[in-house]
C-alpha positions in Angstrom: 124.8 257.2 188.0 120.9 257.4 188.4 119.5 259.9 190.8 118.9 258.6 194.4 115.2 259.5 194.5 114.4 257.0 191.7 112.9 253.7 192.8 115.6 251.2 193.5 114.6 248.4 191.0 113.4 250.8 188.3 116.8 252.5 188.5 118.7 249.3 188.3 117.1 248.2 185.1 118.8 250.7 182.7 122.1 250.3 184.6 122.0 246.5 184.1 121.0 247.0 180.4 124.0 249.2 179.8 126.2 246.8 181.7 124.9 243.9 179.5 125.6 246.0 176.4 129.1 246.7 177.5 129.8 243.1 178.4 128.6 241.8 175.0 130.6 244.4 173.2 133.6 243.4 175.2 133.1 239.7 174.4 132.7 240.5 170.7 136.0 242.4 170.6 139.0 240.6 169.2 141.7 240.6 171.8 145.3 239.5 172.0 144.8 237.7 175.3 142.1 235.1 174.5 139.3 233.7 176.6 139.0 230.0 177.1 135.8 228.3 175.9 134.6 227.9 179.4 135.4 231.5 180.3 133.6 232.8 177.2 130.5 230.6 178.0 130.4 231.8 181.6 130.5 235.4 180.7 128.0 234.9 177.9 125.7 233.3 180.5 126.2 236.3 182.8 125.3 238.6 180.0 122.0 236.7 179.6 121.4 236.9 183.3 121.9 240.7 183.2 119.4 240.9 180.3 117.0 238.8 182.3 117.4 240.8 185.4 117.0 244.2 183.7 113.8 243.0 181.9 112.4 241.7 185.2 113.2 245.0 187.1 111.5 247.2 184.5 108.1 246.2 185.8 106.2 248.4 188.3 105.6 245.4 190.5 108.4 242.8 189.7 107.5 239.1 189.9 109.2 236.9 192.4 110.0 233.5 191.0 110.0 230.7 193.7 111.2 227.5 192.3 110.7 224.1 193.9 113.8 221.9 193.4 114.5 218.4 194.7 115.1 214.8 193.9 112.8 212.0 192.8 110.0 211.1 195.2 110.5 214.0 197.7 107.0 215.3 197.0 107.6 218.5 195.0 104.5 218.2 192.9 102.5 217.2 195.9 103.7 220.2 197.8 102.7 222.5 194.9 99.3 220.9 194.7 98.9 221.5 198.5 100.0 225.1 198.1 97.6 225.6 195.2 94.7 223.8 197.0 94.2 221.6 193.9 95.8 219.1 191.5 97.8 221.3 189.1 100.9 219.2 189.0 101.2 215.5 188.3 102.1 213.6 191.5 102.8 209.9 191.5 104.2 207.3 193.9 106.0 205.8 190.9 109.1 207.2 189.4 108.0 210.2 187.3 108.4 210.3 183.5 109.7 213.2 181.5 107.5 216.3 182.1 107.6 220.0 181.7 107.9 222.4 184.6 104.6 223.7 186.0 104.2 227.5 186.4 101.6 228.6 189.0 100.9 232.3 188.5 98.1 234.9 189.1 95.7 235.4 186.3 96.4 239.1 186.2 99.9 238.5 185.1 100.2 238.5 181.3 102.1 235.5 180.1 104.2 237.8 178.0 105.6 239.2 181.3 106.9 235.8 182.2 110.5 235.0 181.4 110.8 233.2 178.0 112.1 230.2 179.8 108.8 229.9 181.6 106.4 230.8 178.8 106.6 227.4 177.2 106.1 225.4 180.4 102.8 224.1 181.7 100.9 227.2 182.9 98.3 227.1 185.7 96.6 230.4 186.6 95.0 231.3 190.0 93.1 234.2 191.6 94.7 234.4 195.0 95.6 238.0 195.7 98.2 237.1 198.3 100.3 235.4 195.6 99.8 238.0 193.0 103.5 238.9 192.7 104.7 235.3 193.3 105.3 232.7 190.7 105.6 229.1 191.9 107.4 226.7 189.6 107.6 223.0 190.0 110.6 221.5 188.2 111.6 218.1 187.0 113.6 215.9 189.3 117.3 216.9 189.5 118.4 213.3 189.9 116.3 211.9 187.0 117.9 209.3 184.8 116.3 211.0 181.9 118.7 213.7 180.9 115.9 215.7 179.3 114.4 216.2 182.8 117.7 217.7 184.1 118.1 219.8 181.0 114.7 221.4 181.6 115.5 222.0 185.2 118.8 223.7 184.3 117.0 225.8 181.6 114.6 227.4 184.1 116.8 227.5 187.2 118.6 230.8 186.2 115.2 232.7 186.4 114.6 231.7 190.0 114.8 234.3 192.8 114.2 231.9 195.6 114.9 228.2 195.4 112.6 226.1 197.7 114.9 223.1 198.2 112.5 220.2 198.9 113.8 217.0 200.6 112.5 214.0 202.4 113.8 211.6 205.0 115.6 209.7 202.3 116.7 212.6 200.1 117.4 215.8 202.1 121.2 215.8 201.4 121.7 213.8 198.2 124.9 214.4 196.3 123.5 215.9 193.1 121.1 218.2 194.9 123.7 219.4 197.4 126.3 220.1 194.7 123.7 222.2 192.8 122.8 224.0 196.0 126.5 224.8 196.6 126.9 226.0 193.1 123.8 228.3 193.2 123.8 229.5 196.8 125.9 232.7 196.0 123.4 233.8 193.4 120.0 232.5 194.7 118.0 232.8 197.9 117.4 229.4 199.5 114.6 228.2 201.8 114.3 224.5 202.7 111.4 222.1 203.0 111.6 218.8 204.7 108.6 217.0 203.3 107.0 213.8 204.6 107.7 215.1 208.1 105.7 212.3 209.7 108.5 209.9 208.7 111.3 212.1 210.0 110.6 212.0 213.8 113.3 209.3 214.5 117.1 209.7 214.4 118.8 208.4 211.4 122.1 206.6 210.9 124.1 209.6 212.1 122.1 209.7 215.4 120.3 212.9 214.4 116.8 213.5 213.0 116.9 214.5 209.3 116.0 218.1 210.1 118.7 218.4 212.8 121.3 216.9 210.4 120.3 219.2 207.6 120.4 222.3 209.9 123.9 221.3 211.0 125.1 221.0 207.4 123.5 224.3 206.5 125.2 226.1 209.4 128.5 224.7 208.3 127.8 226.4 204.9 127.2 229.8 206.5 123.4 229.7 207.1 123.2 230.9 210.7 119.4 230.6 210.9 118.1 229.0 207.7 114.4 228.9 206.9 113.4 225.3 207.2 109.7 224.2 207.0 108.7 220.7 208.0 105.7 219.6 206.0 103.4 216.8 205.2 102.2 217.9 201.8 100.0 214.8 201.1 97.9 215.6 204.2 97.1 219.1 203.0 96.3 217.7 199.5 93.8 215.4 201.2 92.6 218.2 203.5 93.0 221.5 201.5 94.3 224.4 203.5 91.9 227.4 204.2 92.5 230.7 205.7 90.6 229.5 208.8 93.0 226.7 209.1 90.3 224.2 209.9 92.4 221.1 209.1 94.7 220.2 212.0 98.3 219.3 211.2 99.0 215.6 211.0 101.8 215.5 213.5 103.5 217.7 216.0 106.0 220.2 214.5 104.4 220.2 211.0 104.8 223.7 209.4 102.9 223.7 206.2 100.7 226.5 207.5 103.8 228.6 208.4 105.1 227.9 204.9 101.9 229.2 203.3 101.8 232.3 205.5 105.5 233.0 204.6 104.8 232.8 200.9 101.6 235.0 201.2 102.6 237.5 203.8 106.2 237.1 204.7 107.4 238.0 201.2 106.0 241.5 201.0 106.8 244.1 198.3 109.7 245.3 200.4 111.1 241.7 200.7 110.5 241.1 197.0 112.5 244.2 196.1 115.2 243.3 198.6 115.5 239.8 197.2 115.6 241.2 193.7 118.3 243.7 194.7 120.2 241.0 196.5 120.0 238.8 193.4 121.5 241.6 191.4 124.3 242.0 194.0 125.2 238.4 193.8 125.1 238.5 190.0 127.4 241.5 190.0 129.7 239.8 192.5 129.9 236.7 190.2 130.6 239.0 187.2 133.3 240.7 189.2 135.0 237.4 190.1 134.9 236.3 186.5 136.2 239.6 185.1 139.1 239.3 187.5 139.7 235.7 186.4 139.9 236.8 182.7 142.0 239.9 183.3 145.2 239.7 181.3 148.3 239.5 183.4 150.9 242.3 183.6 153.6 241.1 181.3 156.1 244.0 181.8 158.6 242.0 183.9 158.3 239.0 181.7 158.9 241.2 178.7 162.1 242.6 180.2 163.5 239.1 180.8 162.5 238.0 177.3 164.2 241.0 175.7 167.4 240.2 177.6 167.3 236.6 176.5 166.4 237.4 173.0 169.2 239.9 172.6 171.8 237.2 173.2 170.1 234.8 170.7 169.6 237.5 168.1 173.2 238.5 168.4 174.2 234.9 167.7 171.8 234.8 164.8 173.2 238.0 163.3 176.7 236.6 163.5 175.6 233.4 161.8 173.6 235.3 159.1 176.5 237.6 158.4 178.8 234.6 157.9 176.2 233.1 155.4 176.0 236.3 153.5 179.7 236.9 153.4 180.2 233.3 152.2 178.3 234.3 149.1 180.8 237.1 148.5 183.9 235.0 148.8 183.9 233.7 145.2 183.8 237.3 144.0 186.6 238.8 146.1 188.4 239.8 142.9 185.4 241.8 141.7 185.1 243.4 145.2 188.8 244.3 145.2 188.4 245.8 141.7 185.4 247.9 142.9 187.4 249.2 145.9 190.5 249.9 143.8 188.4 251.8 141.3 186.8 253.8 144.0 190.2 254.5 145.6 191.8 255.6 142.3 189.2 258.3 142.1 191.0 260.0 145.0 194.0 260.5 142.9 194.4 262.9 140.0 196.9 263.9 137.3 199.5 261.2 136.4 198.9 258.9 139.4 195.1 258.8 138.7 195.8 257.8 135.1 198.4 255.3 136.2 196.2 253.6 138.8 193.3 253.4 136.3 195.5 251.7 133.7 197.0 249.4 136.3 193.6 248.3 137.7 192.3 247.7 134.2 195.1 245.3 133.5 195.1 243.7 137.0 191.3 243.1 137.2 190.7 242.4 133.5 187.4 240.4 133.2 186.4 240.9 136.8 183.1 242.8 136.2 179.7 241.1 136.6 178.8 239.0 133.6 175.8 237.0 132.4 177.4 233.8 133.9 177.0 234.9 137.6 175.4 231.8 139.1 173.3 233.4 141.8 171.7 236.2 139.7 168.7 234.0 138.8 167.7 231.9 135.9 164.3 233.3 135.0 165.8 236.0 132.7 169.1 236.7 131.1 171.4 239.0 133.1 172.8 241.9 131.1 175.5 243.1 133.5 177.1 246.5 132.8 180.8 246.8 132.4 181.0 249.0 135.5 180.3 247.7 138.9 176.6 247.4 139.8 176.5 247.3 143.6 172.8 247.1 144.0 172.4 244.2 141.6 175.4 242.4 143.0 174.2 242.5 146.7 170.7 241.6 145.8 172.0 238.6 143.9 174.1 237.6 146.9 171.2 238.0 149.3 169.0 236.0 147.1 171.5 233.2 146.9 172.0 233.2 150.7 168.2 233.2 151.3 167.6 230.3 149.0 170.4 228.4 150.6 170.2 229.0 154.3 168.6 232.2 155.6 164.9 231.4 155.0 165.1 228.2 157.1 167.3 229.9 159.7 164.7 232.6 160.2 161.9 230.1 160.7 164.0 228.2 163.2 164.9 231.4 164.9 161.3 232.4 165.3 160.4 229.0 166.8 163.3 229.2 169.3 162.3 232.7 170.4 158.7 231.7 170.9 159.7 228.7 173.0 162.0 230.9 175.1 159.3 233.5 175.5 156.8 230.9 176.6 159.3 229.6 179.2 159.9 233.2 180.5 156.2 234.1 180.9 154.6 235.1 177.7 152.6 232.2 176.1 153.3 231.1 172.6 149.8 231.8 171.5 150.2 235.6 172.2 153.2 235.8 169.8 152.8 233.0 167.2 150.6 234.9 164.7 152.7 238.0 164.7 156.0 236.0 164.6 154.7 234.1 161.6 153.9 237.4 159.8 157.4 238.7 160.8 159.1 235.7 159.2 157.2 236.3 156.0 158.6 239.9 155.6 160.9 240.6 152.7 164.0 239.6 154.5 165.7 238.9 151.2 165.3 242.6 150.4 166.4 243.6 153.9 169.5 241.5 153.6 170.3 243.0 150.2 169.8 246.5 151.6 172.0 245.8 154.6 174.8 244.5 152.3 174.5 247.6 150.1 174.7 249.9 153.0 177.6 248.0 154.6 179.6 247.8 151.4 179.0 251.5 150.8 180.0 252.2 154.4 183.2 250.1 154.2 184.0 251.7 150.9 183.7 255.2 152.4 185.9 254.1 155.3 188.6 253.0 152.8 188.3 256.0 150.6 187.9 258.5 153.4 189.5 257.2 156.6 189.5 259.0 159.9 192.0 259.8 162.6 195.7 259.1 161.9 194.7 257.2 158.8 193.2 260.3 157.3 196.5 262.2 157.6 198.4 259.2 156.1 195.9 259.0 153.3 195.9 262.7 152.5 199.7 262.9 152.6 200.0 259.9 150.2 197.3 261.4 147.8 199.1 264.8 147.9 202.4 263.2 147.2 201.0 260.9 144.4 199.2 263.8 142.7 202.3 266.1 142.6 205.5 264.1 142.8 205.3 262.3 139.4 204.8 265.6 137.7 207.6 267.3 139.7 209.9 264.3 139.0 209.3 264.6 135.2 209.6 268.4 135.3 212.8 268.2 137.4 214.4 265.7 135.0 213.5 267.9 132.1 214.9 271.0 133.8 218.1 269.1 134.6 218.5 268.1 130.9 218.0 271.7 129.8 220.5 272.9 132.3 223.0 270.3 130.9 222.2 271.5 127.3 222.6 275.1 128.1 225.1 275.5 131.0 227.7 272.7 130.3 230.9 273.7 128.6 231.1 272.3 126.1 227.2 271.9 126.0 225.8 268.4 126.0 224.8 267.1 122.7 221.1 266.3 122.2 220.2 262.6 122.0 216.8 261.1 121.4 217.1 258.8 124.3 217.2 261.9 126.5 213.5 262.3 125.9 212.9 259.1 127.8 214.6 260.3 131.0 211.7 262.5 132.2 209.4 259.6 131.4 211.6 257.2 133.2 211.7 259.5 136.2 207.9 259.8 136.2 207.6 256.0 135.9 210.0 255.4 138.7 208.2 257.8 141.0 204.8 256.3 140.1 206.1 252.8 140.8 207.6 253.9 144.1 204.5 255.8 145.1 202.3 252.8 144.1 204.5 250.6 146.3 204.0 253.1 149.1 200.3 253.1 148.5 200.2 249.4 148.6 202.2 249.3 151.8 200.4 252.0 153.7 196.9 251.7 152.1 196.7 247.9 151.6 193.7 246.7 149.5 193.2 243.0 150.3 190.0 240.9 150.5 190.9 239.7 154.0 190.9 243.2 155.4 187.8 244.2 153.5 186.0 241.0 154.6 186.8 241.7 158.2 185.2 245.1 158.1 182.3 243.7 156.1 181.7 241.0 158.8 181.9 243.5 161.7 179.6 246.1 160.2 177.2 243.6 158.6 176.8 241.7 161.9 176.0 245.0 163.7 173.6 246.0 161.0 171.8 242.6 161.0 171.7 242.7 164.8 170.1 246.1 164.8 167.5 245.0 162.2 166.6 241.7 163.8 166.5 243.3 167.3 164.3 246.1 166.1 161.8 243.7 164.4 161.6 241.0 167.1 161.8 243.3 170.1 159.0 245.4 168.6 157.0 242.2 168.5 157.3 242.0 172.3 156.6 245.6 172.7 153.4 245.4 170.6 152.2 242.3 172.6 152.8 244.0 175.9 151.1 247.2 174.8 148.1 245.3 173.5 147.8 243.3 176.6 148.2 246.4 178.8 145.4 248.1 176.8 143.2 245.0 177.3 144.1 245.0 180.9 143.1 248.6 181.3 139.8 248.0 179.6 139.1 245.1 181.9 140.0 247.2 184.9 137.8 250.0 183.8 134.9 247.6 183.2 135.6 246.0 186.6 135.5 249.5 188.2 132.1 250.2 186.6 130.8 247.0 188.1 132.2 247.9 191.5 130.6 251.3 191.4 127.2 249.8 190.5 127.6 247.2 193.3 128.6 249.9 195.8 125.7 252.1 194.7 123.3 249.1 195.1 124.8 248.1 198.5 124.2 251.7 199.8 120.5 251.5 198.7 119.7 247.9 199.2 116.9 247.3 201.6 117.9 244.6 204.0 114.3 243.7 205.0 113.9 240.3 206.7 115.7 238.1 204.1 119.0 237.5 205.8 118.0 233.9 206.6 117.7 233.2 202.9 121.4 233.7 202.3 124.4 232.2 203.8 127.6 234.0 204.5 
């Protein structure tokens, strides 16, 4: 913050420049929570006002812009001519044509010091020391039918420090002028002139004189003691005012002389600086209100509601996607059973391992992946290996599922989730772009990876069960590995005993050699039956585990991706919200600093509450 011993207005200039720079940088930043066109235009206008104010405050003796504003025929140009003591503005009893604003300024003021909005107006220099810091500006009629006139008025109005609202007995409270006054009153100082006073001495339709009626309406708008000057400008054009005041007022209560003295002596340097500072305060207040209006909302609670709702919908989607994927496996249940049987036989060794290997080859003959797999793609021939290719198989199934259903389901899912989020408090616009990118992810590859992992996990569960199944499995494997060999050895030992110990000894027959083999075969068959009974290998059981684990895996994947979308949006919005609050805090600090140092002077009557 600038040091306190610096001049107030000179200290404000760099502070406003920095604020303008920060505001423009903030406007140029791409944000998740967008501004409407009107909000952006309003803040852009405030940035221009900050630049204009900072440039005006850098001067050693800042200029006070007093702008005459009013409707057609109220005598604005006549009033300026009377104040100038000569014809510098075109006055007419007829309806004026399009004209440029007239800028009445001291000849010592370089035109380059004037605001750019004033430099291209009609310029009229004077040499009156009392008005050296004051710039009087006559503007086009605000109720002109020619839109060009109103555009010129609106172009120069932002540079005004004081608006001298000029009315007459017919137009002291016309609709357009009053609406513009209400719009600008929080940012501009206002004084009022009721011109053609000689025609305002009688009550109007409301039973009050125009000045009484106007004062009543101004008090209702918070102006406790507004500055109202009753003038007959044409009289002073015909009888130019001098410091001696040798021309008498035309009627009782006419206050042109008081208006002139207020402009020359009432608005001293102290009042000029106070008005400038007050104008900055109003500008900062307006900026604060607009920054509050565009501050992103806190979406934390909405996000929690959306996460809960999305979890249910994502669970349903995972269930449906799992069913679609498993449907692609159904035609190949024999291949899958073959794969699981092959993996299971690896748990057995010795004779049982050899037996199961031969049995599976005969049972599942021709069940490996071949070139005629329909979902493996048509762009290139498929050279399937004789052994099971799990990765290739699941990728092919995922591709088939994606081409058939899943791509369209994902798009529909994203749309449903966006609508649900919009209903629960997060607008669709905040999520749509990221949701579209999410749908375009390689879900085909993700599904294939999920199926690979699930098939591998189910395979491990079958090959290496846990709990009581582990004990059953290990017992059967141990029995299968050793009983066939023991059965053959026992039968051979029994035959040898018969040959050697019987009396008379048993005669050798070639068929005896088949008995150990028969014993081994019987044991293998019995054990195989036991394995089939206790360790069943059927597609229905495998598919059930597939469905359960694949649904959970897809649920986790979908939830991670889509819930992260909500998290990212909430985090981005919270970051933007913190930036807005920090900017708002800086504005508040500058406003507080200005309020502590603002010189009240005698300008309270220029501002309503």
